[in-house]
C-alpha positions as CSV (number, residue, x, y, z in Angstrom):
1,M,70.0,31.2,123.6
2,F,67.8,33.5,125.6
3,W,64.7,34.7,123.6
4,A,65.3,38.4,124.4
5,I,68.7,38.3,122.6
6,Q,67.1,36.8,119.5
7,G,64.3,39.3,119.7
8,M,66.7,42.3,119.8
9,A,68.7,41.0,116.9
10,A,65.5,40.3,114.9
11,E,64.1,43.7,115.6
12,L,67.4,45.3,114.5
13,S,67.3,43.4,111.2
14,T,64.0,45.1,110.4
15,G,64.6,48.4,112.1
16,V,67.8,49.2,110.0
17,I,65.6,49.1,106.9
18,V,63.2,51.5,108.4
19,M,66.0,53.8,109.6
20,D,67.6,53.7,106.1
21,Q,64.3,54.7,104.5
22,I,64.0,57.6,106.9
23,R,67.5,58.7,105.9
24,K,66.6,58.4,102.2
25,S,63.4,60.4,102.7
26,G,65.3,63.4,104.1
27,K,62.3,64.0,106.4
28,P,62.0,63.6,110.1
29,F,60.0,60.5,111.0
30,S,59.0,58.8,114.2
31,M,59.2,55.0,114.3
32,L,57.9,52.5,116.8
33,V,57.3,48.8,117.1
34,T,53.6,48.5,118.1
35,Q,53.3,44.7,118.1
36,N,55.4,41.6,117.7
37,Q,55.2,37.8,117.4
38,A,57.8,35.2,117.6
39,M,58.1,31.5,116.8
40,F,61.0,29.4,118.0
41,L,61.6,26.4,115.8
42,K,64.8,24.9,117.1
43,K,67.2,25.6,120.0
44,A,69.5,28.4,119.0
45,K,73.2,27.6,119.5
46,G,76.3,29.5,118.3
47,T,76.0,32.5,116.0
48,I,72.5,33.2,114.8
49,E,72.1,35.5,111.8
50,F,68.8,37.4,111.3
51,S,67.7,38.7,107.9
52,C,64.9,40.7,106.4
53,D,64.4,41.6,102.8
54,Q,61.4,43.8,102.8
55,Q,62.9,47.0,101.5
56,D,60.1,47.4,98.9
57,L,57.4,47.1,101.5
58,V,59.1,49.8,103.6
59,A,59.6,52.1,100.6
60,Q,55.9,51.8,99.7
61,S,54.8,52.5,103.3
62,F,57.0,55.6,103.4
63,A,55.6,56.8,100.1
64,K,52.1,56.4,101.6
65,A,53.0,58.2,104.8
66,L,54.5,61.1,102.8
67,S,51.6,61.4,100.4
68,T,48.9,61.2,103.1
69,H,50.7,62.9,106.0
70,E,49.2,60.2,108.2
71,G,50.7,57.4,110.2
72,V,51.2,54.0,108.5
73,R,51.6,50.6,110.1
74,F,53.1,47.6,108.4
75,W,54.4,44.1,109.4
76,M,57.9,43.0,108.7
77,N,59.4,39.5,109.0
78,A,62.8,38.5,110.3
79,T,64.3,35.0,110.1
80,G,67.1,33.7,112.3
81,K,69.4,31.0,111.0
82,D,72.2,29.1,112.6
83,A,75.7,28.5,111.0
84,S,74.3,25.5,109.1
85,G,71.5,27.6,107.6
86,T,68.8,26.0,109.7
87,I,65.9,28.3,110.6
88,V,65.8,28.5,114.4
89,S,63.3,31.4,114.9
90,E,61.0,33.7,113.0
91,F,59.8,37.1,114.2
92,K,57.2,39.5,113.0
93,F,57.2,43.2,113.9
94,E,54.5,45.7,113.3
95,W,56.2,49.1,112.7
96,S,54.4,52.4,112.9
97,I,55.8,55.4,111.1
98,K,54.7,59.0,110.9
99,E,56.2,62.1,109.5
100,K,57.0,64.6,112.2
101,S,55.4,68.0,111.8
């Protein structure tokens, strides 16, 4: 499976957590991926599911951004698994968030 497809799905699995935290904050925020890394461990075939469970990290980063009124950067991890549960790829994304003024 082409790496760009996996990258988009991996980014989305982290980005929806960031977008949800923006919604919960009730404030306008900008969000941007500033860096990323990828590791491909096995050929991806069939349906690949990406997951990220770093909601606490994102909540803490938003709390810091809201209290300091400055931009905050943080790294999030996404893991891609095939139908058998085998990890086929791992992605890391550095997100930058900042409350809009």
